[in-house]
C-alpha positions as CSV (number, residue, x, y, z in Angstrom):
1,M,7.0,28.2,63.7
2,T,3.8,28.8,65.8
3,I,0.4,29.8,64.7
4,D,1.0,33.3,66.0
5,D,4.0,33.6,63.8
6,L,1.8,32.8,60.8
7,K,-0.9,35.3,61.5
8,I,-1.2,38.0,58.9
9,I,-3.3,41.0,59.8
10,K,-1.5,44.1,58.9
11,I,1.1,44.6,56.2
12,I,3.0,47.9,56.0
13,G,5.3,49.0,53.2
14,T,5.9,51.0,50.0
15,G,4.5,50.0,46.7
16,I,5.6,49.1,43.2
17,P,3.2,49.8,40.2
18,I,2.9,47.2,37.4
19,A,0.5,48.7,34.8
20,G,-1.5,46.6,32.4
21,D,-4.4,44.0,32.4
22,N,-4.3,40.3,31.8
23,I,-0.6,39.9,32.8
24,D,-0.3,36.1,32.7
25,T,2.1,33.8,34.5
26,D,4.3,33.5,31.4
27,Q,5.0,37.2,31.6
28,I,5.5,37.0,35.4
29,T,8.1,34.2,35.1
30,P,9.3,32.8,31.7
31,A,9.0,29.1,30.9
32,D,12.7,28.3,31.5
33,A,12.2,29.2,35.2
34,L,10.5,25.8,35.4
35,T,13.8,24.0,34.8
36,E,15.0,25.1,38.2
37,P,14.8,22.1,40.7
38,T,13.7,24.4,43.5
39,F,12.1,27.8,44.0
40,D,15.3,29.3,45.5
41,N,16.2,31.3,42.4
42,A,12.6,32.2,41.4
43,A,13.0,35.9,42.2
44,N,15.7,36.2,39.5
45,Y,13.1,35.3,36.9
46,L,10.4,37.8,38.0
47,F,9.3,39.8,34.9
48,R,12.7,38.9,33.4
49,D,11.7,39.2,29.7
50,A,9.9,42.5,30.3
51,R,12.8,43.9,32.2
52,Q,15.2,43.0,29.5
53,K,13.1,44.6,26.8
54,D,12.2,47.7,28.8
55,T,15.0,49.4,30.8
56,N,12.3,51.6,32.3
57,H,10.3,48.7,33.7
58,P,9.3,49.4,37.4
59,M,11.3,46.3,38.5
60,N,14.4,48.1,37.1
61,D,13.7,51.3,39.0
62,S,15.8,51.8,42.1
63,R,13.0,53.8,43.7
64,Y,10.9,50.6,44.1
65,Q,13.7,48.2,45.2
66,E,12.4,48.1,48.8
67,A,8.7,47.8,48.0
68,S,6.7,45.1,49.7
69,I,3.3,45.9,48.1
70,I,2.6,45.5,44.4
71,F,-0.2,47.3,42.5
72,V,-1.5,45.4,39.4
73,G,-4.5,45.6,37.0
74,K,-7.2,43.3,35.9
75,N,-7.0,39.5,35.7
76,F,-3.5,39.4,37.0
77,G,-1.9,35.9,37.1
78,C,-4.1,34.4,34.4
79,G,-2.8,31.7,32.0
80,S,-1.1,28.6,33.2
81,S,-1.2,27.7,36.9
82,R,2.6,27.5,37.5
83,E,3.5,28.1,41.1
84,T,6.8,29.7,40.0
85,A,5.0,33.0,39.4
86,P,3.7,33.7,43.0
87,Q,6.9,32.1,44.3
88,A,9.0,34.6,42.4
89,I,6.8,37.5,43.7
90,K,7.1,36.3,47.3
91,R,10.8,35.7,47.1
92,Y,11.4,39.1,45.6
93,G,10.1,40.6,48.8
94,I,6.4,41.3,48.0
95,K,4.1,40.6,50.9
96,V,0.7,41.6,49.4
97,L,-0.8,42.2,45.9
98,I,-3.5,44.8,45.3
99,G,-5.3,44.6,42.0
100,E,-8.6,45.0,40.2
101,S,-9.0,41.2,39.9
102,F,-6.9,38.0,39.9
103,A,-7.0,34.6,38.3
104,A,-8.6,32.1,40.7
105,I,-5.8,29.6,40.8
106,F,-3.2,32.3,41.1
107,T,-5.0,33.7,44.1
108,G,-5.1,30.2,45.7
109,N,-1.3,29.8,45.1
110,C,-0.7,33.2,46.8
111,K,-2.8,32.2,49.8
112,A,-0.7,29.0,50.1
113,L,2.4,31.3,50.5
114,G,0.8,33.6,53.0
115,M,0.7,36.4,50.5
116,P,-2.7,38.0,50.3
117,A,-4.1,39.0,46.8
118,V,-6.7,41.7,47.6
119,T,-8.9,43.7,45.2
120,A,-10.1,47.2,44.9
121,P,-12.2,49.2,42.5
122,H,-10.7,50.2,39.1
123,E,-10.7,53.9,40.0
124,D,-8.8,53.3,43.3
125,I,-6.2,51.1,41.6
126,A,-5.6,53.7,38.9
127,Y,-5.2,56.4,41.6
128,L,-2.9,54.3,43.8
129,T,-0.8,53.4,40.8
130,G,-0.4,57.0,39.8
131,L,0.3,58.1,43.4
132,T,3.0,55.4,43.7
133,Q,4.6,56.5,40.5
134,K,4.7,60.1,41.6
135,E,5.6,59.5,45.2
136,P,7.3,56.1,45.5
137,D,8.1,56.7,49.2
138,T,4.3,56.6,50.1
139,V,3.8,54.1,52.9
140,Y,0.7,52.0,52.8
141,T,-1.0,49.8,55.4
142,V,-3.0,46.8,54.3
143,N,-5.4,45.9,57.1
144,L,-7.1,42.5,56.7
145,E,-9.1,43.0,59.8
146,T,-10.8,46.3,58.7
147,K,-10.4,45.4,54.9
148,T,-8.8,48.8,54.2
149,L,-5.7,50.1,52.5
150,N,-4.6,53.1,54.5
151,Y,-2.1,55.8,53.4
152,G,-1.6,59.1,55.2
153,S,-5.1,60.2,56.4
154,S,-6.8,58.5,53.5
155,Y,-8.0,54.9,52.9
156,V,-9.7,52.8,50.2
157,P,-11.7,49.6,50.8
158,I,-10.3,46.3,49.8
159,E,-11.9,42.9,49.3
160,I,-10.7,39.4,49.8
161,S,-12.7,36.2,50.1
162,E,-13.8,35.6,53.7
163,P,-12.3,32.0,54.0
164,T,-9.0,33.3,52.8
165,R,-9.1,36.4,55.1
166,I,-9.9,34.2,58.1
167,A,-7.1,31.7,57.2
168,L,-4.5,34.4,56.9
169,M,-5.6,36.2,60.1
170,Q,-5.8,33.0,62.1
171,G,-2.5,31.7,60.7
172,S,-4.1,28.6,59.3
173,W,-3.1,29.2,55.7
174,N,0.1,27.0,55.9
175,A,-1.0,23.5,55.0
176,L,2.3,21.9,56.0
177,N,2.2,23.6,59.4
178,E,-1.4,22.3,59.8
179,L,-0.2,18.8,59.0
180,K,2.7,18.9,61.4
181,S,0.6,20.2,64.2
182,N,-1.7,17.3,63.9
183,V,0.8,14.5,63.6
184,D,-0.5,12.6,66.7
185,K,-4.0,12.5,65.1
186,I,-2.5,11.3,61.8
187,N,-0.7,8.5,63.6
188,E,-3.8,7.5,65.5
189,V,-5.8,7.3,62.3
190,A,-3.0,5.4,60.5
191,R,-3.0,2.8,63.2
192,R,-6.7,2.1,62.7
193,M,-6.5,1.8,58.9
194,A,-6.6,-1.7,57.4
195,Y,-3.4,-1.3,55.4
196,P,-1.3,-4.3,54.2
197,A,1.1,-5.5,56.8
198,G,4.1,-3.3,57.3
199,F,2.4,-0.2,56.0
200,P,2.0,2.5,57.1
201,P,5.0,3.0,59.4
202,S,4.3,3.0,63.1
203,S,4.5,6.8,63.1
204,Y,5.0,9.7,60.7
205,N,7.7,12.2,61.4
206,F,8.0,15.6,59.7
């Protein structure tokens, strides 16, 4: 995968509205999701408890099944820092989150997956949530270059930290890819390090 493949500038898709503030990672994915050895099945746990209790939960609504944008409220992703929560959202098919605010660690975990978590004013989030509920086929375009969310002939401003925005747009958000692309430099430094005999290996392969 090249840097160009990792660049994230525009995301286009329909939305899914998740109402409520302070939705924590326990609600996003239940604790037993942590027993999974990998994240492969993480999407199956997304809002599982809420969906079982409420048959009208948006995740149960067929109108939103193809959504790639999620609208949330204030302080989304608070609570424990479990990576399963953003992994579940990403693997469900969501490419970007738009909310009033996000927990800091959750935002960082989203960045590590190449899934922007951008913010917008309360009034705009309320309007977009209502619009998506009324017209689920509305297509939105999240543009990180212009920092706007466009729909039809209208738009609202969005915010994202500048280092995160740059990393996403330049394709440098993937730490493993960064590591792999610098393997020659890593080996050169390793050869100069005063490690005990036999360590590190003569070269690192990924």
